[in-house]
Steps between C-alpha positions, in 0.01 A plus 500: 500500500796706621832337584585652838661397825180342634455289186862381501471410869177310431657303213805413710274375779308286249822351361620415852162342576525289183842369602365414845206314349732306266703373797190351666425129439257437215218244519492199273349585160141403431397317180519738206167624356431451133607797290245604239617536140364855486349764723621598844740286697373349827562708811838428652647346184879477518792397283668166555858481370645153450871496417584317177876552507770729364363709215641398163471661160183384330463359151135583431491786245154600626601522866490816712686490831337690786781601737430601860702607804522245784241666728227523234192307611663375821603799712302748289149418383382814319632794301538853631133568416386164640455303178542144638800313364262215420316735265821645354628159393160370396462794260856478366467125441160545334636769268787275393271203437248710306773557241572129473824507698624326813642638823763387747568660840841561651612687808812715474689528828796727432326832427192708580540710183205423272704558183761240598230259623320526166826465306589187698159357405549589134839326493336183633201516266473276197365793300742751649211697655456547874277697735637630829259602778594643839286432805373860502390463136769667288543295181717467186472302176855412394681333212812286530703693240445838664728651765363462855409868527330499159163329462197447280248656738540654846222551755667707775194647672375206706213703654344522152516128410171316546391147408414587139844655443666181624289296258608725214863467610462122466342539156769731368782284633349203316470704181870590521574130552317426173711756317228765482544871568196594710391846602635575850258434784315827571538614859381800693739775596461676832776753584387490863545123534872536574472754785200318645663158513875567497550453875296180510673366188842558659398309812359215292818488290717475811285219634508323161879524489529344846394163354768488230777240486764633263677162488193308383420431134145532361262218592202373301167460679162348431235752607146415609218719632352331807 
């Protein structure tokens, strides 16, 4: 795929169409289908965010905070390569639980920088470990004591992050929470990913940033797949 004028025009038209669709009235939700413990999610599965309240620093030493930007799962529903956000969180949560740890979800409203989102999550985490995930899929595992632009593991190439990588991110974050020093999550490296997706990523970033509220503190949410 070449990033050219026709592609940029097409992406812009799609973004405008998405905004138009979001402004239309939405029908009342139907009863949620049962979500299986394993296997594929039911078609049309979505994330339901229920606000708990202002995010506070946790006390559970085996807790990993998953920090998200405000539009994750509400205005955006899939990563840049169309991994559904339902699947992203399901895999991250499963990876954390497989290591015997717990997760808590917060949304960070003041920034669209994944490093600062992850660091905000780490500062709120009882273990001092947080995962930040942008809507397009870029992710970071962070630790409270590190500077915001330092981190434990960085996953900058969102086009190369699939469901299994997100599960391993959850596992490694939980291992750090337990005081272990795991091997970094192996990821593919494609030097052509940046030129292929750079234009689309910039448009998605600008749209993501449009939902920020720089005066609002992080908020904790209960997350369900429905």
